[in-house]
PyMOL commands that place a pseudoatom at each C-alpha (Angstrom):
pseudoatom trace, name=CA, resn=MET, resi=1, chain=A, elem=C, hetatm=0, pos=[94.943, -56.260, -46.015]
pseudoatom trace, name=CA, resn=ALA, resi=2, chain=A, elem=C, hetatm=0, pos=[91.755, -58.043, -44.987]
pseudoatom trace, name=CA, resn=GLU, resi=3, chain=A, elem=C, hetatm=0, pos=[88.532, -56.115, -45.413]
pseudoatom trace, name=CA, resn=SER, resi=4, chain=A, elem=C, hetatm=0, pos=[86.271, -55.514, -42.426]
pseudoatom trace, name=CA, resn=TRP, resi=5, chain=A, elem=C, hetatm=0, pos=[82.617, -56.569, -42.302]
pseudoatom trace, name=CA, resn=GLU, resi=6, chain=A, elem=C, hetatm=0, pos=[81.472, -53.016, -43.038]
pseudoatom trace, name=CA, resn=ASP, resi=7, chain=A, elem=C, hetatm=0, pos=[83.770, -52.765, -46.089]
pseudoatom trace, name=CA, resn=VAL, resi=8, chain=A, elem=C, hetatm=0, pos=[82.428, -55.975, -47.573]
pseudoatom trace, name=CA, resn=THR, resi=9, chain=A, elem=C, hetatm=0, pos=[78.742, -55.492, -46.735]
pseudoatom trace, name=CA, resn=TRP, resi=10, chain=A, elem=C, hetatm=0, pos=[78.054, -51.797, -47.153]
pseudoatom trace, name=CA, resn=ASP, resi=11, chain=A, elem=C, hetatm=0, pos=[80.270, -51.246, -50.204]
pseudoatom trace, name=CA, resn=GLN, resi=12, chain=A, elem=C, hetatm=0, pos=[77.693, -52.991, -52.408]
pseudoatom trace, name=CA, resn=ASP, resi=13, chain=A, elem=C, hetatm=0, pos=[75.089, -51.250, -54.557]
pseudoatom trace, name=CA, resn=ARG, resi=14, chain=A, elem=C, hetatm=0, pos=[72.314, -52.978, -52.653]
pseudoatom trace, name=CA, resn=PRO, resi=15, chain=A, elem=C, hetatm=0, pos=[73.008, -53.373, -48.915]
pseudoatom trace, name=CA, resn=LEU, resi=16, chain=A, elem=C, hetatm=0, pos=[71.839, -56.577, -47.261]
pseudoatom trace, name=CA, resn=LYS, resi=17, chain=A, elem=C, hetatm=0, pos=[68.387, -56.453, -45.715]
pseudoatom trace, name=CA, resn=GLU, resi=18, chain=A, elem=C, hetatm=0, pos=[67.723, -57.235, -42.071]
pseudoatom trace, name=CA, resn=TRP, resi=19, chain=A, elem=C, hetatm=0, pos=[65.388, -60.174, -41.375]
pseudoatom trace, name=CA, resn=ALA, resi=20, chain=A, elem=C, hetatm=0, pos=[63.727, -61.344, -38.154]
pseudoatom trace, name=CA, resn=VAL, resi=21, chain=A, elem=C, hetatm=0, pos=[63.769, -65.142, -38.001]
pseudoatom trace, name=CA, resn=GLU, resi=22, chain=A, elem=C, hetatm=0, pos=[61.843, -67.010, -35.291]
pseudoatom trace, name=CA, resn=TYR, resi=23, chain=A, elem=C, hetatm=0, pos=[62.157, -70.774, -35.053]
pseudoatom trace, name=CA, resn=THR, resi=24, chain=A, elem=C, hetatm=0, pos=[62.071, -73.718, -32.654]
pseudoatom trace, name=CA, resn=VAL, resi=25, chain=A, elem=C, hetatm=0, pos=[64.686, -76.467, -32.581]
pseudoatom trace, name=CA, resn=GLU, resi=26, chain=A, elem=C, hetatm=0, pos=[63.864, -79.858, -31.064]
pseudoatom trace, name=CA, resn=VAL, resi=27, chain=A, elem=C, hetatm=0, pos=[66.902, -81.873, -29.997]
pseudoatom trace, name=CA, resn=GLU, resi=28, chain=A, elem=C, hetatm=0, pos=[66.546, -85.168, -28.120]
pseudoatom trace, name=CA, resn=GLY, resi=29, chain=A, elem=C, hetatm=0, pos=[63.098, -84.239, -26.812]
pseudoatom trace, name=CA, resn=GLU, resi=30, chain=A, elem=C, hetatm=0, pos=[64.084, -80.726, -25.692]
pseudoatom trace, name=CA, resn=LYS, resi=31, chain=A, elem=C, hetatm=0, pos=[62.727, -77.651, -27.450]
pseudoatom trace, name=CA, resn=HIS, resi=32, chain=A, elem=C, hetatm=0, pos=[64.732, -74.451, -27.855]
pseudoatom trace, name=CA, resn=HIS, resi=33, chain=A, elem=C, hetatm=0, pos=[62.972, -71.300, -29.071]
pseudoatom trace, name=CA, resn=HIS, resi=34, chain=A, elem=C, hetatm=0, pos=[65.105, -68.802, -31.031]
pseudoatom trace, name=CA, resn=LEU, resi=35, chain=A, elem=C, hetatm=0, pos=[64.557, -65.278, -32.331]
pseudoatom trace, name=CA, resn=ASN, resi=36, chain=A, elem=C, hetatm=0, pos=[67.479, -64.036, -34.431]
pseudoatom trace, name=CA, resn=ILE, resi=37, chain=A, elem=C, hetatm=0, pos=[68.326, -61.181, -36.729]
pseudoatom trace, name=CA, resn=LEU, resi=38, chain=A, elem=C, hetatm=0, pos=[69.951, -62.369, -39.961]
pseudoatom trace, name=CA, resn=TYR, resi=39, chain=A, elem=C, hetatm=0, pos=[71.087, -60.429, -43.018]
pseudoatom trace, name=CA, resn=GLY, resi=40, chain=A, elem=C, hetatm=0, pos=[70.507, -61.308, -46.665]
pseudoatom trace, name=CA, resn=GLU, resi=41, chain=A, elem=C, hetatm=0, pos=[69.234, -60.063, -49.998]
pseudoatom trace, name=CA, resn=ASN, resi=42, chain=A, elem=C, hetatm=0, pos=[66.180, -62.346, -50.164]
pseudoatom trace, name=CA, resn=GLU, resi=43, chain=A, elem=C, hetatm=0, pos=[64.468, -65.282, -48.427]
pseudoatom trace, name=CA, resn=ASN, resi=44, chain=A, elem=C, hetatm=0, pos=[66.742, -67.883, -50.036]
pseudoatom trace, name=CA, resn=ASP, resi=45, chain=A, elem=C, hetatm=0, pos=[69.852, -66.054, -48.862]
pseudoatom trace, name=CA, resn=VAL, resi=46, chain=A, elem=C, hetatm=0, pos=[68.488, -65.795, -45.302]
pseudoatom trace, name=CA, resn=GLN, resi=47, chain=A, elem=C, hetatm=0, pos=[67.535, -69.476, -45.340]
pseudoatom trace, name=CA, resn=LYS, resi=48, chain=A, elem=C, hetatm=0, pos=[71.117, -70.412, -46.273]
pseudoatom trace, name=CA, resn=ARG, resi=49, chain=A, elem=C, hetatm=0, pos=[72.449, -68.252, -43.437]
pseudoatom trace, name=CA, resn=LEU, resi=50, chain=A, elem=C, hetatm=0, pos=[70.023, -69.914, -41.036]
pseudoatom trace, name=CA, resn=PHE, resi=51, chain=A, elem=C, hetatm=0, pos=[71.247, -73.364, -42.112]
pseudoatom trace, name=CA, resn=ASP, resi=52, chain=A, elem=C, hetatm=0, pos=[74.842, -72.241, -41.521]
pseudoatom trace, name=CA, resn=GLU, resi=53, chain=A, elem=C, hetatm=0, pos=[73.915, -70.978, -38.067]
pseudoatom trace, name=CA, resn=LEU, resi=54, chain=A, elem=C, hetatm=0, pos=[72.120, -74.224, -37.206]
pseudoatom trace, name=CA, resn=ARG, resi=55, chain=A, elem=C, hetatm=0, pos=[75.103, -76.292, -38.342]
pseudoatom trace, name=CA, resn=GLN, resi=56, chain=A, elem=C, hetatm=0, pos=[77.373, -74.193, -36.153]
pseudoatom trace, name=CA, resn=SER, resi=57, chain=A, elem=C, hetatm=0, pos=[75.096, -74.117, -33.080]
pseudoatom trace, name=CA, resn=TYR, resi=58, chain=A, elem=C, hetatm=0, pos=[74.069, -77.778, -33.141]
pseudoatom trace, name=CA, resn=SER, resi=59, chain=A, elem=C, hetatm=0, pos=[77.193, -79.394, -34.599]
pseudoatom trace, name=CA, resn=ASP, resi=60, chain=A, elem=C, hetatm=0, pos=[77.379, -81.944, -31.764]
pseudoatom trace, name=CA, resn=SER, resi=61, chain=A, elem=C, hetatm=0, pos=[73.775, -83.074, -32.160]
pseudoatom trace, name=CA, resn=GLY, resi=62, chain=A, elem=C, hetatm=0, pos=[72.700, -85.881, -34.428]
pseudoatom trace, name=CA, resn=ARG, resi=63, chain=A, elem=C, hetatm=0, pos=[69.237, -85.200, -35.761]
pseudoatom trace, name=CA, resn=ILE, resi=64, chain=A, elem=C, hetatm=0, pos=[67.416, -81.943, -35.086]
pseudoatom trace, name=CA, resn=ASN, resi=65, chain=A, elem=C, hetatm=0, pos=[63.903, -80.875, -36.017]
pseudoatom trace, name=CA, resn=VAL, resi=66, chain=A, elem=C, hetatm=0, pos=[63.452, -77.224, -36.929]
pseudoatom trace, name=CA, resn=THR, resi=67, chain=A, elem=C, hetatm=0, pos=[60.105, -75.447, -37.080]
pseudoatom trace, name=CA, resn=LEU, resi=68, chain=A, elem=C, hetatm=0, pos=[60.216, -72.015, -38.703]
pseudoatom trace, name=CA, resn=HIS, resi=69, chain=A, elem=C, hetatm=0, pos=[57.573, -69.708, -37.199]
pseudoatom trace, name=CA, resn=ARG, resi=70, chain=A, elem=C, hetatm=0, pos=[58.333, -66.535, -39.117]
pseudoatom trace, name=CA, resn=MET, resi=71, chain=A, elem=C, hetatm=0, pos=[60.916, -65.030, -41.411]
pseudoatom trace, name=CA, resn=GLU, resi=72, chain=A, elem=C, hetatm=0, pos=[60.197, -61.448, -42.341]
pseudoatom trace, name=CA, resn=GLU, resi=73, chain=A, elem=C, hetatm=0, pos=[62.142, -58.431, -43.443]
pseudoatom trace, name=CA, resn=THR, resi=74, chain=A, elem=C, hetatm=0, pos=[62.371, -55.821, -40.703]
pseudoatom trace, name=CA, resn=THR, resi=75, chain=A, elem=C, hetatm=0, pos=[61.501, -52.214, -41.309]
pseudoatom trace, name=CA, resn=ALA, resi=76, chain=A, elem=C, hetatm=0, pos=[63.211, -49.292, -39.656]
pseudoatom trace, name=CA, resn=THR, resi=77, chain=A, elem=C, hetatm=0, pos=[61.240, -47.387, -37.043]
pseudoatom trace, name=CA, resn=LEU, resi=78, chain=A, elem=C, hetatm=0, pos=[62.925, -44.096, -36.389]
pseudoatom trace, name=CA, resn=ASP, resi=79, chain=A, elem=C, hetatm=0, pos=[60.585, -42.809, -33.686]
pseudoatom trace, name=CA, resn=ALA, resi=80, chain=A, elem=C, hetatm=0, pos=[63.015, -42.416, -30.780]
pseudoatom trace, name=CA, resn=SER, resi=81, chain=A, elem=C, hetatm=0, pos=[60.390, -40.626, -28.681]
pseudoatom trace, name=CA, resn=VAL, resi=82, chain=A, elem=C, hetatm=0, pos=[59.003, -44.028, -27.681]
pseudoatom trace, name=CA, resn=PHE, resi=83, chain=A, elem=C, hetatm=0, pos=[62.096, -44.511, -25.497]
pseudoatom trace, name=CA, resn=ASP, resi=84, chain=A, elem=C, hetatm=0, pos=[62.188, -41.025, -23.925]
pseudoatom trace, name=CA, resn=GLY, resi=85, chain=A, elem=C, hetatm=0, pos=[62.833, -41.299, -20.208]
pseudoatom trace, name=CA, resn=CYS, resi=86, chain=A, elem=C, hetatm=0, pos=[63.218, -45.097, -20.323]
pseudoatom trace, name=CA, resn=PHE, resi=87, chain=A, elem=C, hetatm=0, pos=[66.900, -45.390, -21.177]
pseudoatom trace, name=CA, resn=THR, resi=88, chain=A, elem=C, hetatm=0, pos=[69.936, -43.234, -20.622]
pseudoatom trace, name=CA, resn=PRO, resi=89, chain=A, elem=C, hetatm=0, pos=[73.159, -43.574, -22.605]
for i in range(1, 89): cmd.bond("trace and resi %d" % i, "trace and resi %d" % (i + 1))
show_as sticks, trace
zoom trace
């Protein structure tokens, strides 16, 4: 039986960290600004996942120029009171 994403990822001793990655892609004179959440153990792992995502998203394009603005590990903020009254489930 195939394992689910949770079985593979969270069954490890060290769970993957969450990273915020902001970058701009220039394709044929057009710029596309991206802000993504990627998962990895370290910066090299996240960079590999970003390359995979770029290959998948821009597979039809010839040459692309990528400018990385930031790549930082996110930290959990558990203060739910910030959203009181703003959102209802």
